[in-house]
C-alpha positions as CSV (number, residue, x, y, z in Angstrom):
1,M,-29.9,-26.9,-36.4
2,L,-28.0,-23.8,-34.4
3,I,-24.5,-25.2,-36.5
4,G,-26.6,-25.7,-39.6
5,I,-28.1,-22.5,-39.6
6,E,-25.0,-20.9,-39.1
7,R,-22.8,-23.1,-41.6
8,E,-25.8,-21.9,-44.1
9,R,-25.3,-18.5,-43.6
10,S,-21.8,-18.1,-43.8
11,Q,-21.5,-20.3,-47.0
12,P,-21.6,-19.9,-50.9
13,P,-25.5,-21.1,-51.7
14,D,-23.6,-24.2,-53.2
15,S,-22.1,-25.3,-50.6
16,P,-22.1,-29.6,-50.3
17,A,-23.2,-29.2,-46.3
18,G,-26.0,-26.9,-45.3
19,L,-29.0,-27.0,-42.7
20,R,-30.4,-29.7,-43.4
21,S,-27.2,-32.2,-43.6
22,F,-25.9,-30.7,-39.7
23,I,-29.5,-31.7,-38.2
24,L,-29.2,-35.2,-40.3
25,A,-25.9,-35.8,-38.9
26,A,-26.6,-35.0,-35.5
27,L,-29.6,-37.2,-35.9
28,A,-27.2,-40.5,-37.3
29,G,-24.9,-39.9,-34.5
30,T,-27.9,-40.4,-32.0
31,A,-29.3,-42.8,-33.7
32,A,-25.9,-45.1,-33.9
33,A,-25.0,-44.3,-30.7
34,S,-28.5,-45.6,-29.2
35,L,-27.5,-48.9,-30.9
36,D,-24.2,-49.9,-30.8
37,M,-21.0,-48.8,-30.4
38,A,-19.7,-50.3,-33.7
39,I,-22.1,-49.3,-35.4
40,L,-21.3,-45.4,-34.3
41,A,-17.8,-46.0,-35.1
42,V,-19.1,-47.1,-38.7
43,V,-20.8,-43.9,-39.3
44,V,-18.3,-41.6,-37.7
45,A,-15.7,-43.3,-40.5
46,G,-18.5,-42.5,-43.0
47,F,-18.9,-39.3,-42.2
48,A,-15.3,-38.5,-42.3
49,V,-14.9,-39.7,-45.3
50,L,-17.9,-37.5,-46.5
51,A,-16.1,-34.5,-45.2
52,F,-13.2,-35.4,-46.8
53,G,-14.9,-35.4,-50.2
54,S,-16.3,-32.3,-49.3
55,Y,-13.2,-30.3,-48.4
56,V,-11.9,-31.7,-51.7
57,L,-15.0,-30.6,-53.9
58,T,-14.5,-27.0,-52.5
59,R,-11.0,-26.5,-51.8
60,P,-10.6,-24.0,-54.5
61,A,-12.9,-21.8,-53.1
62,D,-12.7,-22.6,-49.6
63,P,-9.4,-24.1,-48.4
64,G,-10.5,-24.5,-44.5
65,L,-11.8,-27.3,-43.1
66,T,-13.7,-25.6,-40.6
67,T,-16.8,-27.0,-42.1
68,E,-15.5,-30.1,-42.3
69,F,-14.7,-30.3,-38.8
70,A,-17.9,-28.9,-37.6
71,L,-19.8,-32.0,-39.2
72,L,-18.0,-34.5,-37.6
73,L,-18.2,-32.5,-34.2
74,T,-22.0,-33.1,-35.1
75,V,-22.3,-36.3,-35.4
76,L,-20.3,-36.8,-32.2
77,I,-22.6,-34.3,-30.4
78,G,-25.9,-35.9,-31.7
79,A,-23.8,-39.0,-30.3
80,L,-23.4,-37.7,-27.0
81,A,-27.0,-36.7,-26.6
82,V,-27.9,-40.2,-25.8
83,Q,-26.0,-40.4,-22.9
84,A,-25.5,-36.5,-21.6
85,P,-28.4,-34.1,-23.3
86,G,-27.3,-31.5,-21.1
87,W,-23.7,-31.3,-22.2
88,A,-24.4,-32.1,-25.7
89,A,-27.0,-29.1,-26.2
90,G,-23.8,-26.8,-24.3
91,L,-21.3,-28.4,-26.4
92,A,-23.9,-27.6,-29.4
93,V,-24.4,-24.0,-28.6
94,V,-20.5,-23.3,-28.0
95,V,-20.0,-24.9,-31.4
96,A,-22.5,-22.8,-33.4
97,G,-21.1,-19.9,-31.3
98,V,-17.6,-20.1,-31.9
99,L,-18.7,-20.2,-35.8
100,A,-20.5,-17.3,-35.9
101,A,-17.7,-15.4,-33.9
102,K,-15.4,-15.9,-37.2
103,T,-14.6,-12.1,-37.9
104,A,-13.9,-10.9,-34.3
105,L,-11.8,-14.0,-33.3
106,H,-9.9,-13.5,-36.7
107,R,-9.1,-10.2,-35.8
108,F,-8.8,-10.1,-31.6
109,A,-5.7,-13.0,-33.2
110,R,-4.5,-10.8,-35.9
111,D,-4.7,-7.4,-35.4
112,V,-5.6,-6.5,-31.5
113,L,-3.5,-9.6,-29.7
114,S,0.2,-8.7,-29.9
115,T,3.1,-10.7,-30.0
116,Q,4.3,-9.9,-26.6
117,E,0.7,-10.4,-24.9
118,L,0.7,-13.5,-26.6
119,E,3.7,-14.9,-25.1
120,S,3.0,-13.9,-21.7
121,G,-0.3,-15.6,-22.3
122,L,1.3,-18.6,-22.7
123,L,3.6,-17.9,-19.9
124,L,1.1,-17.6,-17.6
125,A,-1.0,-20.4,-18.7
126,A,1.7,-22.5,-18.5
127,A,2.7,-21.3,-14.8
128,A,-0.7,-22.2,-13.5
129,L,-1.4,-25.2,-15.4
130,V,1.7,-26.9,-16.0
131,V,4.2,-25.7,-13.2
132,L,1.7,-25.6,-10.6
133,P,0.2,-29.1,-10.6
134,L,3.8,-30.4,-10.1
135,L,4.4,-28.8,-6.6
136,P,3.9,-30.7,-3.6
137,D,1.0,-29.0,-2.0
138,R,2.5,-29.7,1.1
139,P,5.5,-27.7,3.8
140,V,9.0,-29.0,2.4
141,A,10.9,-30.1,5.6
142,G,14.0,-29.6,3.5
143,L,13.1,-25.5,3.3
144,A,11.9,-24.9,6.8
145,G,8.4,-25.9,6.4
146,L,7.9,-23.7,3.3
147,N,4.8,-25.0,0.8
148,L,6.0,-24.6,-3.1
149,H,2.6,-25.2,-4.3
150,T,1.4,-22.1,-2.0
151,L,4.4,-19.9,-2.8
152,W,3.9,-20.5,-6.9
153,M,0.3,-20.1,-6.9
154,L,0.6,-16.6,-5.3
155,A,3.2,-15.5,-7.8
156,V,0.7,-16.7,-10.6
157,L,-1.9,-14.6,-8.8
158,V,0.2,-11.6,-8.7
159,M,0.8,-12.0,-12.4
160,A,-3.2,-12.9,-13.0
161,I,-3.7,-9.7,-11.2
162,Q,-1.1,-7.8,-13.4
163,S,-3.1,-9.3,-16.3
164,V,-6.2,-7.9,-15.8
165,G,-4.8,-4.5,-15.0
166,H,-3.6,-4.9,-18.6
167,I,-6.4,-5.9,-19.9
168,A,-8.6,-2.5,-18.1
169,V,-6.2,-0.3,-19.9
170,R,-6.5,-1.6,-23.2
171,S,-10.2,-2.0,-23.1
172,F,-11.2,1.2,-21.3
173,G,-9.1,3.8,-23.9
174,S,-7.2,7.0,-23.7
175,Q,-9.6,8.7,-21.4
176,H,-8.6,6.9,-18.3
177,G,-5.7,5.6,-18.9
178,L,-3.7,7.4,-16.5
179,A,-5.9,6.3,-13.7
180,L,-6.3,2.6,-14.7
181,S,-2.3,2.7,-15.0
182,G,-2.2,3.4,-11.5
183,L,-4.6,1.2,-10.4
184,A,-2.9,-1.8,-12.4
185,G,0.3,-0.6,-11.0
186,G,-0.9,-1.1,-7.6
187,F,-1.1,-4.3,-7.9
188,V,2.6,-4.7,-8.9
189,S,3.8,-2.3,-6.3
190,S,2.2,0.6,-5.0
191,T,5.3,2.0,-4.1
192,A,6.8,2.2,-7.2
193,T,4.0,3.5,-8.9
194,I,3.8,6.5,-6.6
195,A,7.5,7.1,-7.5
196,S,6.5,6.9,-11.1
197,M,3.5,9.3,-10.9
198,A,6.0,12.0,-8.9
199,Q,8.4,11.7,-11.5
200,R,5.7,12.2,-13.7
201,A,4.0,15.0,-11.9
202,R,7.6,16.9,-12.0
203,Q,8.1,16.3,-15.6
204,T,4.3,17.8,-17.0
205,G,3.3,20.0,-13.6
206,V,0.2,21.0,-15.3
207,G,-1.2,16.9,-15.3
208,Q,-0.4,17.0,-10.9
209,R,-3.8,16.0,-10.4
210,D,-4.1,13.4,-12.5
211,C,-0.6,12.1,-11.4
212,L,-1.9,12.4,-7.6
213,R,-5.3,10.7,-8.7
214,A,-3.5,7.4,-10.0
215,A,-1.3,7.1,-7.3
216,F,-3.9,7.0,-4.5
217,L,-5.7,4.3,-7.0
218,S,-2.3,2.6,-6.3
219,N,-3.4,2.5,-2.6
220,V,-6.7,1.0,-3.6
221,A,-5.2,-1.5,-5.1
222,T,-2.8,-3.0,-2.4
223,V,-5.6,-3.1,0.0
224,V,-7.4,-5.0,-2.7
225,E,-4.7,-7.5,-3.4
226,L,-3.7,-7.8,0.4
227,S,-7.3,-9.2,0.9
228,V,-7.4,-11.9,-1.8
229,L,-3.7,-12.9,-1.1
230,V,-4.7,-13.0,2.9
231,A,-7.9,-14.7,2.0
232,L,-6.5,-17.0,-0.6
233,V,-3.8,-18.1,2.6
234,E,-6.1,-17.9,5.6
235,P,-9.3,-17.1,4.9
236,A,-10.0,-17.2,8.9
237,L,-8.0,-13.9,9.0
238,L,-10.3,-12.0,6.6
239,P,-13.5,-11.2,8.8
240,R,-11.6,-9.5,11.6
241,L,-9.4,-8.0,8.9
242,L,-12.2,-6.5,6.7
243,P,-12.7,-3.6,8.9
244,A,-9.3,-2.1,8.3
245,I,-9.7,-2.8,4.8
246,A,-13.0,-1.1,4.1
247,L,-12.0,2.2,5.9
248,Y,-8.7,2.4,4.1
249,G,-10.3,1.6,0.6
250,A,-12.8,3.8,1.6
251,G,-10.6,6.9,2.7
252,G,-8.6,6.2,-1.2
253,L,-11.9,6.1,-2.6
254,L,-13.3,9.6,-1.3
255,T,-9.3,10.9,-1.7
256,V,-9.3,9.8,-5.5
257,G,-13.1,11.2,-5.9
258,A,-12.2,14.7,-4.2
259,L,-9.2,15.2,-7.1
260,W,-11.7,14.0,-9.5
261,R,-14.3,16.9,-8.6
262,A,-11.3,19.3,-8.3
263,G,-10.4,19.3,-12.0
264,R,-9.7,16.9,-14.2
265,G,-6.4,18.3,-15.4
266,T,-4.4,18.1,-18.7
267,H,-4.9,15.0,-20.8
268,E,-1.6,14.8,-22.6
269,S,-0.1,12.8,-19.5
270,I,-3.2,10.2,-20.2
271,D,-2.2,10.2,-24.0
272,T,1.8,9.5,-23.2
273,V,0.9,6.7,-21.0
274,L,-1.3,4.8,-22.5
275,P,0.4,3.6,-25.8
276,A,3.0,2.6,-23.4
277,M,0.8,0.7,-21.2
278,A,-0.7,-1.5,-23.7
279,A,2.4,-2.3,-25.6
280,S,4.0,-3.5,-22.5
281,R,4.2,-6.8,-21.0
282,P,0.8,-7.9,-19.1
283,F,2.8,-9.0,-16.6
284,Q,6.6,-8.9,-15.1
285,P,7.5,-12.4,-14.2
286,L,10.5,-11.6,-12.9
287,Q,8.6,-9.6,-10.2
288,A,6.1,-12.1,-9.7
289,L,9.3,-14.7,-8.8
290,M,10.5,-12.0,-6.6
291,F,7.4,-11.1,-5.0
292,A,7.3,-15.3,-4.0
293,A,11.3,-15.3,-3.1
294,L,10.7,-12.6,-1.0
295,L,7.7,-14.0,0.9
296,A,9.7,-16.8,1.1
297,G,12.7,-14.9,2.6
298,V,10.2,-13.3,5.2
299,L,8.5,-16.6,6.4
300,L,12.0,-18.1,7.1
301,V,13.3,-15.4,9.0
302,A,10.5,-14.9,10.6
303,E,10.3,-18.9,11.4
304,W,13.5,-18.0,13.1
305,A,12.8,-14.9,15.0
306,S,9.4,-16.8,16.1
307,G,11.6,-19.8,17.4
308,A,14.5,-17.4,18.9
309,L,12.1,-15.0,20.5
310,G,8.6,-16.0,20.3
311,G,5.6,-14.3,18.9
312,Q,6.8,-11.0,19.3
313,G,9.8,-11.6,17.1
314,A,8.0,-13.1,14.0
315,L,5.6,-10.2,14.5
316,L,8.6,-7.4,13.9
317,A,10.2,-9.2,11.6
318,T,7.1,-9.1,9.4
319,G,6.2,-5.8,10.4
320,L,10.0,-4.6,8.9
321,A,9.4,-6.4,5.5
322,G,6.6,-4.0,4.8
323,F,9.4,-1.7,4.0
324,A,10.1,-3.7,0.6
325,D,6.3,-5.1,0.0
326,A,3.2,-5.1,2.1
327,H,1.8,-7.5,0.2
328,A,4.5,-10.6,1.2
329,A,4.7,-9.3,4.4
330,A,0.9,-9.7,4.7
331,V,0.8,-13.2,3.3
332,S,3.8,-13.9,5.4
333,A,1.7,-13.0,9.0
334,A,-1.3,-14.7,7.2
335,Q,0.9,-18.0,6.7
336,L,2.4,-17.7,9.9
337,A,-1.1,-17.7,11.6
338,A,-2.5,-20.6,9.5
339,N,0.6,-22.3,10.7
340,G,-0.2,-21.5,14.6
341,S,3.2,-19.4,15.1
342,L,1.1,-16.5,15.5
343,A,-2.0,-16.1,17.2
344,P,-4.7,-14.4,14.7
345,G,-4.5,-10.9,16.8
346,Q,-0.7,-10.6,16.4
347,A,-1.3,-11.7,12.9
348,L,-3.4,-8.7,12.4
349,L,-0.6,-6.4,14.6
350,A,1.8,-7.5,11.9
351,I,-0.2,-6.2,8.8
352,G,-0.4,-3.3,10.7
353,F,2.8,-2.4,10.7
354,A,4.0,-4.1,7.6
355,L,1.4,-1.6,6.2
356,T,2.7,1.2,8.1
357,T,6.1,0.9,7.7
358,N,5.1,0.1,3.6
359,G,3.1,3.9,4.0
360,V,6.7,5.4,5.1
361,S,8.4,3.6,1.7
362,K,5.3,5.6,-0.3
363,V,6.4,8.9,1.4
364,L,9.8,8.5,0.7
365,A,9.0,7.8,-3.2
366,G,6.1,10.7,-3.1
367,F,9.1,13.1,-2.4
368,A,11.1,11.2,-5.3
369,G,9.8,13.5,-8.1
370,A,11.3,16.6,-6.3
371,Q,7.8,18.2,-6.6
372,W,7.0,19.4,-3.0
373,G,3.3,20.0,-3.7
374,F,3.0,16.1,-5.1
375,G,5.3,14.9,-1.8
376,M,3.1,16.6,0.6
377,A,-0.2,15.6,-0.6
378,N,0.9,12.2,-0.7
379,L,2.3,12.5,3.2
380,A,-0.8,13.8,4.1
381,A,-2.8,11.1,2.3
382,Q,-0.9,8.0,3.8
383,L,-1.3,9.3,7.6
384,G,-4.7,9.5,6.6
385,L,-5.1,6.2,5.6
386,I,-2.7,4.8,7.8
387,G,-4.6,5.7,10.6
388,L,-8.2,4.4,9.0
389,F,-6.5,1.2,8.9
390,W,-5.3,0.9,12.5
391,L,-8.7,2.7,13.2
392,G,-10.1,-0.5,11.9
393,L,-7.7,-2.9,13.4
394,W,-8.7,-1.6,16.9
395,L,-12.4,-2.1,16.3
396,A,-11.7,-5.5,15.1
397,L,-9.4,-6.3,18.3
398,A,-11.9,-4.7,20.4
């Protein structure tokens, strides 16, 4: 009935298939399935002939096949209701909803979705649904025990998180575009985002508050992604890490809130950055692969250091990796904890060291724009955030 109502409203009055036709098609499928599967096959074949005749009759005015396919699917939904009425009812609602969303779906496919976004979406789907299931989900002896399935899943997760940030920029418009671009950029690389905002602050000095706010939001994104990745690799480690993450995230949000209240600045920088964000790729596959490669390298070095120097060597190697990427270093520590190479307390310390060394990189990035005020504000923020993180770790370890 739902499908028939939608078709009745969206087709010309003289259409061969309307409300009653769809109700009878569903009942025919139910009756045939109740009697015998051979009878159901005959009924489906009969409706296929009727659908073809309907298409030939209406082709000059309506060249599409949507109604004909919906009619056949309605017969099958009626048959499904005999064995699984819940699935049949849900499928009927989905079909009616898809038919009713014709205008919105066509507009999205033709006008909203860009070619680059479509290609990126297909690439992400292939990475998650084609490549990931093919990789072995076990340590590979020839690769020093690395788990290729876990490494690739983390790369897919990075691409997915970047895509969410891209969608947020597309959805919320230009007023908050710069802040959202900073938040989305933090999921990729907070250090790179801060360097970018420092450059922008130098080029548009009147937008320095906006750039600082975006830079500090990238710090919040860092700990959000870090917590997700750690929970994925070693869930038992996350509860002990939560106090540090909460304090770090709260400090970042309070800093952003203070800047927001101090003044919104001008909006030229926002209007400049939004079109570039919206037209860019939703994610950077090369960066995701480099993240996975860096993670693999850190794990190999940490494993070697652990064998040569014990747990202290792995802790040192993981902490130093934070200069390049805090996420990869933190996940490496979580993976070593999951493998038993590091004790949970040592893994927490390694994550703290990695975030500290990454903070040094962020401070240097803040001065990269040759804007003294921006660099000093970023230095103060990084010192405060790192201090809050270590306070949270001390509470957890105590």
